[in-house]
Structures are given as structure tokens and as C-alpha cells.
Steps between C-alpha positions, in 0.01 A plus 500: 500500500360689788691785672549289801667223303702752310618668832595156650699417192677829499597453872616145445707615188649768720581253781660258258709767327621642835607146619661430176705825510614452864609148433674549168570868423521685829856648575515270804420185319857374524500506875407180684198465723155324507306536187200626708708785650592612157122516411349671811589683816241281680748212519678714763168619622389158585783449744449860653122471524426130566818360654515736800767727354699203379672677210838500668491116554401460135778736386765275664346199326509682162865603534587139600326384178590771256825659616617856596241688301134410473216658304228532758238707319463586129716804548703440823820315588625407835867439577655283763851587430617703810694729273184592311380685801745772475463514118126562552483724800836683522426693182290773352454312182211286631235726636206361716233314315223753497213238487604329824590811692181691417274201529631245738704702751295568825634853505540621131538864613792434715849581415600137464231474223576827330554438127670826414872453601557879542194530728603194682851640560354840614277325760771278621748784539248668721488208725857375469655722773246382755595132455874540470711303752593823670132589567413146611780511754372836627153352558623158622354577846158500346555146374648384818201621698263301284726183532502548878128512500479175309735337739298613796179371337656167425665448836172569677288260310410172682372328182644429155523829301446566139852640420412516122270790596736606784769598249261651272352707768845628596601583147164669434546723807851581395414614150185691606688684779786558257302653216156613631410748776273234669594153606286185453591338844476155344706360775218587742259280315364182643731199383671770280204454260452856377227549246756640258695173494187286409412764251830465312458118501159554347635743242767253370272192506283675237784652284509228230111506481503876443779485257326291247197718481488726200511824718609592842187420707625699801495817292118488467295716737550362855123422555493280193813309604381444847170359355606281203872417598549435865853383423596860448387610851834454676672702231222768515530516877876542490471784244230670720743482794778652298255766365395602845874541605555724197204713572629526863839610373354767275309663792769462770783746588827381343815514701802529245713333758284181475685243296209310376578393150165411358343793697750728314431333158133538542516864589732587218347289230158588577604870454661407163180331365570131567158322465353403835455141413868482442575645842271234647674228308828632614407481866344156455818365347724629766289314768456176306853459360680617808310277719519165312849461368685553818249308704511199266874472527480514877220235512706265270812569700327439836351165383828360388686618804254341723479180288892462462650501867863494365440828300325654798781411732755665259295827481437525876868427583593795269234725641584409856876567448443840337197598711582427863218661684154451323359786693757737330427606136713409211480734198459397129852586410637269764260225404617545135841388606379155610573260206268206596218730561543661161516155340175390676336830375625451142377132492171607634465766219596242239234255606233762535592652159346841549242525217381160378386590151739605232488871432422514126717722273453561125768516238515836341512577133827320442577130578675431819752224593414347838734239638633439151155474350382742238144613577270668238370867558171525691540182692401472852784364726542396869708312739353418838722546809378172636642326183828675547513420880421136418781447249680181609835606339519825700332362811557126548201335671299819429201409716712448808587772757871514502636827633862379446461559122528868577823461703736324239739644260240533231253680721568832347418358153166376632397859595446576139229231489320601816216690324226522763504883463557487129783667332588796289317834477180365651657351814261499799502846646482360854794261477689682766217506744430133423852396585489696820163344608619134421823546698322647801196269481690163471777608739266624779259195462775241533727675751217584731241229477491130578252371242404204301292442194143381576360220272715614211553289190676574162157605364502788740754690295374380163362795312301545174544778222258771548754768379632498854553157678180400665489261796199283569647393830640739767803427719419499868760503775487414880710749713633326803653798655779756464873413454747675718 
């Protein structure tokens, strides 16, 4: 027998043994799911890579077929029971899956991807005060200024406008002016199409391809990546932009009265020895996450308001009654007292879902009970917010836009299951800023502008799972004038 034959025989024996073990002896063998998913992670990979980020759609099919818990890879379970979400994420017993966060996350050096709980807590505490509700209220004028700029741009346009980019330009300008010394002025871009926004789309369109490579391609020398992997160019360009900001911070005079959260973090952590690549990832994450989540909710809310006249009439009636003169300002705290506006925003968040992909956690050294199900140690576990938000028991007609579901007697109970910003110790740092942005954006757009959707269909707000929701189509609006 030649060495080639022997090698092939050995490899085949290894494959057969692995398949046999995973099907009949693996600790997860008793959990239901497709037999192919029990054998290889590429069952899931097929939907992520070749079905246009279609894993979320397939997850729903699997749960309908197999029940509340499904084995989705050889060592991973996904739960659809809404109560599983709190069991998984509102606990310290299920740390982050190190493989996913170090290899798949677009910003593995950021606080959201930090695997050491103590280090993550330390970094979050540094930022926490800057994103408290009190701090957001103190800087509300900054947010309102960007909202006013968006309204002015929209009202002056004589043609249909890409409000998908418009909302993103506003949230991008808000976060950069909030945390960095220099602004990006995305709201000044032609058609709101700032290069950063298209770069982010490019980054997330390649995320699944990069995740299935045996190493992080974007960590190779930049000149190699640009030559052999053009797909990494948007990510490299974004990191270079952040790196330039960091270098500028290091050489500029720092005003201690300047409340710039990331600016402060960079200066302190660089002095304490935090690696430069982690600083770059931190800055990139702030801009990517703070731009998309809020803007997605506003896009989906705007679409449903403009395609459901009855809902739009109710919202405008409430806004007009509380906000008599459109030329006068109305602050966030006042807007927060308007129940129907709040219901519209919550329903927009529910349908936009925050992060599309389930954030994977890993059971520790002891087994865990999740939604009444005992899970072996070492198992990767997850529960996607989209699946929770689409639960028909909690949210009847889950794919319909029904703000009234947040106004009933059971609405407070539903708040527990609105998980667009996650829950527990890793809740989104910018949640208070995001709420402020959404209230000011939706209220100002619909109180001040007479607008209509332009050539919009249900497909306009149909997104795919590229970790964050990704929209192939963009919502456009035609502004007919200002409302008095």
C-alpha cells in the first residue's frame, strides 16, 4: 500500500469516526435537529454563505419542525423559547464563545467582544458614565442639531431621497460628534451617501466568508490583504480611518472639560498599555453599531407609518396635539411622555431586531438549565433576538406592524422580551443615546415633514442576516413640504 493510499485511508477513517461519534456518542446526540447539522458546521454555513445570509429564515423553519431547541452545529444549540433569552444572556455562567468572538466578530478587540469578564467590566465602567441617561440629556442639544440638519436636507430636496442613508448619516454624525474630537459631516454628503456607510455595508457583506476561513484574513499585513483579498478593503479602510483619528488624538492638546467618551478611553487606555489594534477596533465598533441599530429601527418605522395611513394619522394626531408649533422645539423628556409615539418606536425596534445573528455563549464547566432544558458543559448556545421578537404567542401576527400591542394591559410584560439592545451585563452601552435618537428622529420627521414613500414594497424592509440586518433595497421618500 502506497503512502498516498494509506494517508487517504487514514483520513477517511478519521472522518467516519468523527461522524459516528457526533451522531451517536456526542453529549448533544439527544437534541433534535438535522442529521447534517449534527455532523458539520457547514450545514449552517451553506445558508450563511450561499443563501444570502439566509440562516435566520432557516432557523425559523428548523424550530417549526423540531421544536423549541434545535441542534444547529455539532456543538451548538439554538433556543426559540423567549424565556431562554434571559437564561442565556442575563447570567455570568455562560461566557462568550471564544471562537466566534475572536474569529467572526468584525471588531474582536472591542469591549463588546472582550472575552475576559473582568476586563470587559473595567472597560465598560470607564464608558458607562458617558452614556448614562443624565449624560445623554445634557448633550441632547447635540442630537437635536443633527436632527434639524436632516430635516433641513430632506425638506429642501426636490427629488426622492434615500432616507435609509439619511437616518444613517444622522446617527453617524451624532456618534462621531459625541465621542470623537472631529466630526464626519455625513449629513453634508451627496444623497447622504458617505463613504463610511458604503464601507460598513461592504464589511458586513463579507463577514460570513471571512468567518469560515481558518484564520483572520484581515490580520495579515495590509498590503497582502489588498492584493489577495479585495473583500477586506472596506474593513481595512475603516480601521485606517480610526487609526488616523487615534494618532490625531495622541498629538493634540486635550481639554479635560471635553466630554468625549472614546477620546477619553483612548487616551487613558493607551497610557495603560491597551494594544493599538484594540483601540482601533473599539472606535470602529462605536461607529458601526451606533449607526446601524438606531437607523434600522427608524427606517422600518418610517416604512410602516407611510404604508399604513391609519397608524400615521394616530401618530400625527398625538404629535400635533402635544406639539402645537412645529417651529418650536420639543425635548426628549416631553416626547417620552407620548404613549403612541413610544409604541411606534418599540414596534419599530421589535421588527428591526437590533443584531440579527444570535450572540453565541458557551456553557461553563457545569451544566446549565435553559428554559427547563439541561445543557451539557462546553455547549455553545444562543437565542436570536429576531426569533424572540417573532414569537406568535408573545406577539400575535408577529410580522405585522401593530403599535397598539405596546399600549395594552400586558405591554409592561412585553418589555421583558424586547431585546434589540440585548439584556444583562452586556446590554448595549449606547442604549440611552439610542432611545434619545429614535424619539427625536421619528417625532421630528413626522411632525415637521409632509412625506410619502417612493416605490416602496414589503421587500424594501426585508433584511438578511449578516450579523447586523442587511438591506438589499433602500427606502426612499418624497418630501412634499413642511407641516405647520
